[in-house]
Legacy VTK file of the C-alpha trace (Angstrom):
# vtk DataFile Version 3.0
C-alpha trace
ASCII
DATASET POLYDATA
POINTS 133 float
-160.952 -73.074 4.470
-158.552 -71.929 1.769
-154.815 -71.588 2.319
-155.117 -67.816 1.933
-157.852 -67.628 4.543
-155.831 -69.839 6.926
-152.781 -67.579 6.484
-154.965 -64.538 7.091
-156.403 -66.049 10.253
-152.919 -67.003 11.486
-151.619 -63.509 10.717
-154.505 -62.049 12.714
-153.716 -64.366 15.653
-150.064 -63.345 15.507
-151.004 -59.660 15.407
-153.356 -59.988 18.360
-150.940 -61.929 20.592
-147.573 -60.609 19.376
-145.653 -63.747 20.415
-141.966 -63.280 21.185
-139.223 -64.898 23.219
-140.449 -65.015 26.833
-138.288 -62.964 29.187
-140.299 -62.846 32.422
-142.588 -64.957 34.553
-145.457 -62.559 33.766
-145.007 -63.131 30.033
-144.824 -66.873 30.629
-148.092 -66.779 32.586
-149.743 -64.744 29.815
-148.704 -67.269 27.161
-149.779 -70.175 29.358
-153.226 -68.607 29.686
-153.438 -68.110 25.907
-152.365 -71.700 25.326
-154.962 -73.017 27.787
-157.662 -70.909 26.125
-156.786 -72.306 22.701
-156.396 -75.843 24.016
-159.864 -75.738 25.596
-161.323 -75.680 22.062
-160.131 -79.246 21.540
-161.244 -80.602 18.150
-162.855 -77.294 17.233
-159.464 -75.596 16.909
-158.756 -74.170 13.468
-155.535 -74.855 11.572
-154.337 -71.347 12.444
-155.072 -71.920 16.126
-153.171 -75.220 16.022
-150.166 -73.402 14.545
-150.447 -70.797 17.289
-150.517 -73.508 19.994
-147.359 -75.026 18.494
-145.601 -71.657 18.582
-146.739 -70.870 22.133
-145.679 -74.337 23.277
-142.172 -73.827 21.868
-141.849 -70.405 23.496
-143.075 -71.680 26.868
-140.854 -74.772 26.781
-137.816 -72.658 25.923
-138.446 -70.295 28.843
-139.173 -73.072 31.331
-136.143 -75.150 30.339
-133.917 -72.151 31.015
-135.589 -70.993 34.227
-136.815 -74.196 35.860
-134.018 -76.601 35.003
-133.488 -79.429 37.448
-130.136 -79.632 39.141
-128.377 -82.944 38.790
-128.527 -84.813 42.081
-125.361 -86.331 43.485
-125.361 -90.010 44.471
-125.452 -88.956 48.153
-128.434 -86.658 47.468
-130.246 -89.577 45.841
-129.403 -91.851 48.770
-130.581 -89.265 51.306
-133.844 -88.794 49.418
-134.458 -92.531 49.208
-133.721 -92.920 52.912
-136.100 -90.061 53.737
-138.844 -91.466 51.492
-138.503 -94.862 53.169
-138.185 -93.519 56.741
-134.697 -94.975 57.130
-131.917 -93.875 59.455
-128.180 -94.434 59.147
-128.390 -97.567 61.281
-130.904 -99.034 58.821
-128.234 -98.978 56.102
-125.792 -101.348 57.811
-126.872 -104.234 55.571
-125.643 -102.225 52.573
-122.492 -100.630 53.987
-121.419 -102.998 56.746
-120.377 -100.560 59.476
-121.818 -97.378 60.995
-118.617 -95.486 60.191
-118.843 -96.264 56.468
-122.492 -95.193 56.397
-121.574 -91.926 58.113
-118.584 -91.250 55.858
-120.640 -91.800 52.709
-123.551 -89.665 53.888
-121.149 -86.847 54.803
-119.294 -87.025 51.484
-116.035 -88.264 52.975
-116.150 -91.565 51.086
-117.357 -92.533 47.614
-119.826 -95.294 46.897
-118.184 -98.473 45.663
-119.525 -100.658 42.892
-120.705 -103.137 45.530
-122.496 -100.392 47.480
-124.252 -99.267 44.306
-125.311 -102.822 43.500
-126.725 -103.320 47.013
-128.447 -99.917 47.048
-129.993 -100.626 43.667
-131.368 -103.906 44.916
-132.475 -102.449 48.258
-134.423 -99.550 46.762
-135.375 -101.309 43.510
-133.911 -98.543 41.340
-131.449 -98.518 38.482
-127.802 -98.462 39.563
-127.405 -95.426 37.289
-129.094 -93.165 39.860
-126.044 -93.604 42.086
-123.465 -92.816 39.413
LINES 1 134
133 0 1 2 3 4 5 6 7 8 9 10 11 12 13 14 15 16 17 18 19 20 21 22 23 24 25 26 27 28 29 30 31 32 33 34 35 36 37 38 39 40 41 42 43 44 45 46 47 48 49 50 51 52 53 54 55 56 57 58 59 60 61 62 63 64 65 66 67 68 69 70 71 72 73 74 75 76 77 78 79 80 81 82 83 84 85 86 87 88 89 90 91 92 93 94 95 96 97 98 99 100 101 102 103 104 105 106 107 108 109 110 111 112 113 114 115 116 117 118 119 120 121 122 123 124 125 126 127 128 129 130 131 132
């Protein structure tokens, strides 16, 4: 296919889809459906269709990064989630914190994790210490 024909095909794709910055969930769903339709062609996709998938991907990623961003979890949130995932109660954390009162104070945000707590938690849950920082 010549460069002129590829540009013509791409121009036709642009005209038929009218891609623009996504501003609503409905538009996002429409572009996702278009992307899936193009992607289903696999190796049979033309150069123009590949360019269109790149553009749709950028538009979708931009929308989703702005609207579905993850909140940063606090160290206590991470600890609570790990305890929940491992079916642990406050009393099960005594080996890390030493006393029930320290466990309670940390879980209720009244006390910060120490470096030693982070080291023990990291070892206990086999995660990077960075998740508690």
